[in-house]
C-alpha positions as CSV (number, residue, x, y, z in Angstrom):
1,M,130.6,-6.1,-105.8
2,I,127.2,-6.9,-107.7
3,G,127.8,-10.7,-107.5
4,L,128.6,-10.8,-103.9
5,V,125.3,-8.9,-103.1
6,L,123.3,-11.3,-105.2
7,R,124.8,-14.4,-103.7
8,S,124.3,-12.8,-99.9
9,F,120.7,-12.3,-100.8
10,A,120.4,-16.1,-102.0
11,H,122.2,-17.3,-98.9
12,H,120.8,-15.0,-96.2
13,R,117.1,-14.5,-97.1
14,A,116.2,-14.5,-93.6
15,S,118.3,-11.5,-92.6
16,A,117.3,-9.6,-95.7
17,I,113.5,-10.2,-94.6
18,A,114.2,-9.0,-91.0
19,T,115.9,-6.0,-92.2
20,G,113.2,-5.3,-95.0
21,V,110.3,-5.6,-92.4
22,V,111.9,-3.1,-90.2
23,A,112.9,-0.6,-92.8
24,A,109.3,-1.1,-94.3
25,A,107.8,-0.3,-90.6
26,G,110.3,2.6,-90.1
27,T,109.4,4.1,-93.6
28,A,105.5,3.8,-92.7
29,L,106.0,5.6,-89.5
30,V,108.4,8.4,-91.3
31,T,106.4,9.1,-94.1
32,A,103.1,9.2,-92.2
33,M,104.7,12.1,-90.0
34,A,105.8,13.7,-93.4
35,G,102.2,13.3,-94.7
36,L,100.8,15.0,-91.6
37,L,103.4,17.8,-91.9
38,G,102.6,18.3,-95.7
39,T,98.8,18.4,-94.6
40,G,99.6,20.9,-91.9
41,L,101.4,23.5,-94.4
42,A,98.5,23.2,-96.6
43,A,95.8,23.6,-94.1
44,D,93.5,26.6,-94.6
45,I,92.9,27.2,-90.8
46,S,95.6,28.7,-89.0
47,A,95.3,26.9,-85.6
48,D,95.0,23.3,-87.5
49,G,98.0,24.3,-89.6
50,D,100.1,25.0,-86.2
51,F,99.0,21.8,-84.6
52,L,99.7,19.7,-87.8
53,V,103.1,21.3,-88.2
54,L,104.2,21.2,-84.5
55,F,102.9,17.3,-84.1
56,P,104.7,15.5,-86.8
57,L,107.9,17.7,-86.2
58,I,108.1,16.7,-82.6
59,L,106.9,13.1,-83.0
60,G,108.9,12.5,-86.3
61,G,112.0,13.6,-84.8
62,W,111.6,10.8,-82.1
63,V,110.7,8.3,-84.5
64,L,113.6,8.8,-86.9
65,A,116.1,8.6,-84.0
66,I,114.4,5.4,-82.6
67,V,114.1,3.8,-86.2
68,L,117.9,4.4,-86.9
69,F,119.1,2.8,-83.6
70,A,116.7,0.0,-84.4
71,M,118.5,-0.5,-87.8
72,V,122.0,-0.3,-86.4
73,S,121.0,-3.1,-84.2
74,T,118.9,-5.3,-86.2
75,I,122.0,-5.3,-88.8
76,G,124.6,-5.8,-86.1
77,V,122.4,-8.8,-85.1
78,A,122.4,-10.1,-88.8
79,M,126.3,-9.4,-89.3
80,Q,126.8,-11.7,-86.0
81,G,125.3,-14.5,-87.8
82,R,127.3,-14.2,-91.0
83,A,130.7,-14.1,-89.1
84,G,131.9,-17.3,-91.0
85,E,131.0,-15.6,-94.4
86,I,132.6,-12.7,-93.6
87,A,135.9,-14.5,-92.5
88,G,135.6,-16.4,-95.7
89,L,135.6,-13.1,-97.7
90,R,138.5,-11.9,-95.6
91,L,140.6,-14.8,-96.3
92,V,140.1,-14.5,-100.2
93,G,141.5,-10.7,-99.9
94,A,138.2,-8.8,-99.5
95,T,139.1,-5.6,-97.2
96,P,136.9,-4.4,-94.4
97,S,136.1,-1.5,-96.4
98,Q,134.9,-3.7,-99.1
99,V,132.7,-5.9,-97.0
100,R,131.2,-2.9,-95.1
101,R,130.2,-1.6,-98.8
102,M,128.6,-5.1,-99.6
103,V,126.5,-4.7,-96.6
104,V,125.7,-0.9,-97.4
105,A,124.5,-2.1,-101.1
106,E,122.5,-5.0,-99.7
107,T,120.8,-2.8,-97.3
108,A,120.1,0.0,-99.9
109,V,118.6,-2.5,-102.0
110,V,116.4,-3.8,-99.3
111,G,115.6,-0.3,-98.3
112,L,114.5,0.6,-101.9
113,V,112.2,-2.8,-102.0
114,A,110.7,-1.5,-98.7
115,V,110.1,1.8,-99.8
116,L,106.9,1.2,-101.9
117,P,105.0,-0.7,-99.2
118,G,106.4,1.6,-96.4
119,L,104.9,4.3,-98.4
120,A,101.7,2.9,-99.0
121,V,101.0,1.9,-95.4
122,G,102.6,5.2,-94.5
123,Q,99.9,7.2,-96.4
124,L,97.1,4.9,-94.9
125,L,98.4,5.5,-91.2
126,G,98.9,9.3,-91.8
127,A,95.2,9.5,-92.8
128,G,93.9,7.2,-90.0
129,L,96.1,9.5,-87.3
130,L,94.4,12.7,-89.1
131,A,91.1,11.0,-88.5
132,G,91.7,10.3,-85.0
133,I,92.9,13.4,-84.3
134,R,89.9,15.1,-86.0
135,A,87.7,13.0,-83.9
136,G,89.3,14.1,-80.8
137,G,88.6,17.7,-81.7
138,L,92.1,18.9,-82.2
139,V,91.6,20.1,-85.8
140,D,88.6,21.3,-87.8
141,D,86.3,18.5,-89.1
142,S,86.7,20.0,-92.6
143,T,90.6,19.6,-92.8
144,G,91.2,16.7,-95.3
145,Y,94.6,14.7,-95.6
146,S,96.6,16.4,-98.1
147,P,100.3,14.9,-97.6
148,G,101.4,16.2,-101.1
149,V,104.3,14.3,-103.1
150,P,107.6,16.1,-101.9
151,L,107.4,15.5,-98.3
152,P,106.6,11.8,-98.0
153,L,109.2,11.2,-100.8
154,V,111.5,13.1,-98.3
155,G,110.6,11.1,-95.7
156,A,111.1,7.9,-97.4
157,A,114.8,9.1,-98.6
158,L,115.6,10.0,-94.9
159,M,114.7,6.6,-93.9
160,L,116.9,5.2,-96.7
161,A,119.7,7.3,-95.8
162,A,119.1,6.1,-92.0
163,G,119.3,2.5,-93.2
164,I,122.8,3.1,-95.3
165,A,124.1,4.8,-92.3
166,A,122.9,1.9,-90.0
167,A,124.6,-0.6,-92.3
168,W,127.9,1.2,-92.2
169,I,127.9,1.4,-88.5
170,G,126.4,-1.9,-87.8
171,S,128.9,-3.7,-90.1
172,R,132.1,-2.3,-88.7
173,A,132.8,-4.7,-85.9
174,V,132.4,-8.0,-87.8
175,A,134.0,-6.4,-91.0
176,S,137.0,-5.5,-89.2
177,R,137.5,-8.8,-87.4
178,S,140.7,-10.7,-88.1
179,P,139.5,-14.0,-90.3
180,V,141.9,-16.3,-88.7
181,E,142.1,-15.2,-84.9
182,E,140.2,-13.4,-82.4
183,P,139.7,-9.7,-82.8
184,A,142.9,-7.8,-82.1
185,A,143.4,-6.2,-78.7
186,R,143.6,-2.7,-80.0
187,T,140.4,-3.3,-82.0
188,R,138.4,-4.7,-79.1
189,A,139.8,-2.0,-76.7
190,R,138.3,0.7,-79.1
191,A,135.0,-0.9,-79.7
192,N,134.9,-1.3,-75.8
193,R,135.5,2.5,-75.1
194,A,133.4,3.8,-78.1
195,R,130.3,2.1,-76.7
196,P,130.3,3.3,-73.1
197,I,131.4,6.8,-74.4
198,A,128.5,7.1,-76.7
199,A,126.1,5.9,-74.1
200,A,127.4,8.3,-71.7
201,A,126.9,11.2,-73.9
202,L,123.4,10.1,-74.5
203,L,122.6,9.7,-71.0
204,V,124.1,13.1,-70.2
205,A,122.1,14.9,-73.2
206,G,118.8,13.0,-71.9
207,L,119.3,14.2,-68.4
208,A,120.5,17.5,-69.3
209,S,117.1,17.9,-71.3
210,S,115.0,16.6,-68.6
211,F,116.5,18.6,-65.9
212,T,116.2,22.0,-67.9
213,V,112.6,21.8,-67.0
214,L,113.4,22.8,-63.8
215,A,113.9,26.5,-64.6
216,I,110.9,26.5,-66.8
217,D,107.4,27.6,-65.7
218,A,105.0,24.6,-65.0
219,A,102.4,25.9,-67.2
220,D,104.9,26.0,-70.2
221,I,104.6,23.6,-73.0
222,L,108.2,23.2,-73.1
223,T,108.2,21.1,-70.0
224,T,106.8,18.4,-71.9
225,A,108.4,18.8,-75.1
226,L,111.9,18.8,-73.3
227,T,111.1,15.8,-71.2
228,G,110.1,13.7,-74.0
229,P,113.4,13.6,-75.9
230,G,115.0,13.1,-72.8
231,C,113.2,9.9,-72.1
232,V,114.3,8.7,-75.5
233,L,117.8,9.7,-75.1
234,V,118.3,8.1,-71.9
235,A,116.6,5.0,-73.1
236,V,118.8,5.0,-76.1
237,G,121.7,5.4,-73.7
238,L,120.9,2.4,-71.5
239,S,120.1,0.3,-74.4
240,L,123.7,0.7,-75.4
241,L,125.0,-0.9,-72.2
242,A,123.1,-4.3,-73.1
243,P,126.3,-6.1,-72.6
244,E,126.8,-4.7,-69.0
245,L,123.0,-5.4,-68.4
246,I,123.3,-9.0,-69.3
247,A,126.3,-9.2,-67.2
248,L,123.8,-8.0,-64.2
249,A,121.3,-10.9,-65.2
250,E,124.0,-13.7,-65.1
251,F,125.2,-12.3,-61.8
252,A,121.7,-12.7,-60.6
253,F,121.4,-16.3,-61.9
254,G,124.7,-17.1,-59.6
255,K,123.6,-15.3,-56.3
256,I,119.5,-15.4,-56.1
257,P,118.7,-18.6,-54.4
258,G,116.8,-21.2,-56.6
259,V,117.1,-19.2,-59.8
260,R,119.7,-21.6,-61.0
261,G,118.2,-24.7,-60.1
262,G,117.6,-27.7,-62.7
263,A,119.2,-28.2,-66.0
264,A,117.6,-25.5,-67.6
265,G,118.5,-22.7,-65.2
266,H,122.0,-24.1,-65.4
267,L,122.3,-23.9,-69.3
268,A,120.6,-20.6,-69.3
269,A,123.2,-19.1,-66.8
270,L,126.0,-20.7,-68.9
271,N,124.6,-19.3,-72.2
272,L,124.2,-15.7,-70.5
273,A,128.0,-16.1,-69.6
274,A,129.7,-17.5,-72.4
275,A,127.3,-16.0,-75.1
276,P,125.7,-13.0,-74.1
277,E,125.0,-11.8,-77.7
278,R,122.3,-14.4,-77.7
279,V,120.0,-12.2,-75.5
280,R,121.6,-8.8,-76.4
281,P,118.8,-7.9,-78.8
282,A,116.0,-8.6,-76.3
283,V,117.7,-6.5,-73.8
284,T,118.5,-3.9,-76.3
285,F,114.8,-3.5,-77.4
286,L,113.3,-4.2,-74.1
287,T,115.2,-1.4,-72.5
288,L,114.5,1.1,-75.0
289,F,110.8,0.0,-75.2
290,I,110.2,0.2,-71.4
291,G,112.3,3.4,-70.7
292,V,110.4,5.5,-73.6
293,A,106.9,3.9,-73.1
294,A,106.9,4.0,-69.2
295,G,108.5,7.5,-69.1
296,T,106.1,9.0,-71.4
297,L,103.0,7.3,-70.0
298,S,104.0,8.4,-66.6
299,M,104.6,12.1,-67.8
300,Q,101.1,12.1,-69.2
301,D,99.7,10.7,-66.0
302,I,101.1,13.9,-64.0
303,E,99.9,16.0,-66.9
304,N,96.5,14.6,-66.9
305,Q,96.4,15.5,-62.8
306,Y,98.3,18.8,-62.5
307,G,99.1,19.8,-66.0
308,T,97.4,22.4,-68.4
309,V,94.1,21.9,-69.8
310,G,92.7,22.9,-73.0
311,G,94.3,23.0,-76.3
312,D,97.9,22.7,-75.3
313,G,97.2,19.9,-72.6
314,Q,95.4,18.2,-75.5
315,L,98.1,18.7,-77.9
316,M,100.7,17.3,-75.6
317,A,98.6,14.5,-74.3
318,A,97.7,13.2,-78.3
319,I,101.5,13.5,-78.8
320,N,102.2,11.5,-75.8
321,Y,99.8,8.7,-76.3
322,L,100.7,8.4,-80.0
323,V,104.3,8.0,-79.2
324,V,103.7,5.2,-76.9
325,A,101.7,3.4,-79.6
326,L,103.9,3.8,-82.4
327,I,107.0,2.9,-80.4
328,A,105.1,-0.2,-79.1
329,A,104.1,-1.1,-82.5
330,F,107.7,-0.5,-84.1
331,M,109.6,-2.2,-81.2
332,A,107.2,-5.1,-81.2
333,I,108.3,-5.6,-84.9
334,A,111.9,-5.1,-84.3
335,L,112.2,-7.0,-81.1
336,S,110.3,-9.8,-82.6
337,N,112.6,-9.9,-85.9
338,N,115.5,-9.9,-83.9
339,L,114.5,-12.7,-81.4
340,I,113.4,-14.9,-84.4
341,A,117.0,-14.4,-86.3
342,S,118.9,-15.0,-83.2
343,I,116.9,-18.3,-82.1
344,A,117.0,-19.7,-85.7
345,R,120.8,-19.3,-85.7
346,R,121.0,-21.5,-82.7
347,R,119.9,-24.8,-84.4
348,T,123.1,-26.2,-84.4
349,E,123.4,-25.7,-80.6
350,F,120.0,-27.3,-79.8
351,A,121.0,-30.4,-82.2
352,T,124.1,-30.8,-80.1
353,L,121.9,-30.7,-76.9
354,H,119.5,-33.0,-78.2
355,L,122.6,-35.5,-79.0
356,I,123.9,-35.5,-75.4
357,G,120.7,-36.3,-74.0
358,A,118.8,-32.7,-73.4
359,T,115.0,-33.1,-74.2
360,G,113.1,-30.7,-75.9
361,G,111.4,-29.4,-72.8
362,Q,114.9,-28.7,-71.1
363,S,116.1,-26.6,-74.2
364,R,112.7,-24.7,-74.3
365,R,113.0,-24.0,-70.7
366,M,116.6,-22.6,-71.1
367,L,115.3,-20.3,-73.7
368,I,112.5,-19.2,-71.6
369,G,115.0,-18.5,-68.7
370,E,117.5,-16.5,-70.9
371,A,114.2,-14.4,-72.0
372,A,112.9,-14.0,-68.5
373,A,116.5,-13.0,-67.4
374,A,116.5,-10.2,-70.2
375,V,113.0,-8.9,-69.4
376,A,113.8,-8.6,-65.5
377,V,117.0,-6.8,-66.1
378,S,115.4,-4.6,-68.9
379,A,112.4,-3.9,-66.5
380,V,114.6,-2.6,-63.7
381,V,116.9,-0.5,-65.7
382,G,114.3,0.8,-68.2
383,S,112.3,1.7,-65.0
384,L,115.0,3.6,-63.5
385,G,115.9,5.4,-66.7
386,A,112.3,6.4,-67.0
387,F,112.2,7.6,-63.4
388,A,115.1,9.7,-63.7
389,S,113.9,11.5,-67.0
390,T,110.6,12.1,-65.8
391,A,111.6,13.2,-62.0
392,P,112.2,16.9,-62.8
393,F,108.9,17.1,-64.9
394,A,107.4,15.7,-61.6
395,I,109.1,18.3,-59.6
396,T,108.3,21.0,-61.6
397,K,104.4,20.1,-61.7
398,T,103.9,18.7,-58.1
399,G,106.9,19.3,-56.2
400,D,107.1,16.0,-55.3
401,P,109.6,13.7,-57.6
402,L,107.7,10.4,-56.5
403,A,104.9,11.6,-58.5
404,A,107.1,10.1,-61.6
405,L,106.6,6.6,-60.2
406,A,103.2,5.8,-61.6
407,P,102.5,2.3,-61.1
408,V,99.9,1.6,-63.5
409,P,101.9,2.9,-66.7
410,Y,105.0,0.9,-65.5
411,A,103.1,-2.2,-65.0
412,L,101.5,-2.1,-68.4
413,V,104.6,-1.5,-70.2
414,I,106.7,-4.2,-68.2
415,V,103.9,-6.6,-68.8
416,A,103.6,-5.9,-72.7
417,G,107.4,-6.1,-73.2
418,A,107.5,-9.4,-71.3
419,V,104.2,-10.9,-73.0
420,I,106.1,-10.1,-76.7
421,T,109.4,-11.4,-75.6
422,L,108.3,-14.6,-73.9
423,S,105.6,-15.3,-76.7
424,V,108.0,-15.0,-79.6
425,T,110.8,-17.2,-77.5
426,T,108.5,-19.8,-76.9
427,L,106.9,-20.1,-80.3
428,T,109.8,-19.6,-82.3
429,G,111.8,-21.5,-79.9
430,G,109.5,-24.5,-79.9
431,R,109.8,-24.8,-83.6
432,V,113.5,-24.4,-84.0
433,I,114.0,-27.0,-81.1
434,A,111.9,-29.6,-82.6
435,A,113.4,-29.1,-86.3
436,A,116.8,-29.6,-84.8
437,A,115.9,-32.7,-82.9
438,A,114.4,-34.2,-86.0
């Protein structure tokens, strides 16, 4: 097992680096929340302690759930690129369980390596967050950052455990695949059933959390505390439906006049139909980002206009804005990593296109077309999820569900997601296409 792990690192450094970056970023976020929690528990002033305990507990739970989902997706993408290697291991006698244990061992090593930089950045991030909280007048100026040792270590351990769980879950499909034939019908059917069921369960749980606020007083802080997790759960549920969302994008390529024009558009449409896993990471992370960020900012826009003022209002505003900032940073890292890994694996495809006469410009436009389709479908579905999860909050606060449609927050989030996706696709795609044509 140790030999397999070492050889795997030697041949798949890019995947290990991508997983390590996501793990380090996740560790930094989780340990920053743990540091704030330690500071709150040690605070001398009661009001400061209450704030600094509630704040990281609410935000830390959201962050850990999103980090786990991002790790599962990242490892799943990496495993798709290792299908040939896994098939070879299966041919020489490795069982699916052995393959999964190998991936778990690799992820554990990567997670341990990521712990030290993650802890260091997490402490800096926690201190910076506390400085911002003090500057906003939410805690006393005399409150210093005192994270202690146990809680940040517990946060790092939780992140490591999340990575191991993600490796076991994310490696299941490829490890169980037959090395000599297509996946067995039973395996495919089980996988196809499990994912929509999980997505439906998350959507129901998220909407239930959001709609509970209809029975709560508008001034109660629980209206925000329940709607935030509702946004996260709905967005994660929609993200799990990425294959179905890609099918919608492929349908649009065939039905919307002018979209499929030219060689690049034709190739992009063929790729969406024949190899949807190539754009699945973009759709997954964009839907999650847009759903959470647009919903949270829309909720805060309503709160600013109609909600509570004073300490509770400031508390939830700080939490909401920080949720968006941290999720935006983490999703940018995870999305970029997955896009880079996905495009880099297509070098053989680009080389083949070059040999049959496709120009570099056509290949780049094909990639941009795929990315644009991912952005379009994610923007629509993520926005619908954000609206559905915040409409009850809008009704409770204003009596009008349409108050949840805040155009500026939605536009800002969609533009940010589009810029990240198209920029990474253009830069990475241009480099890989040029190398393939050389």
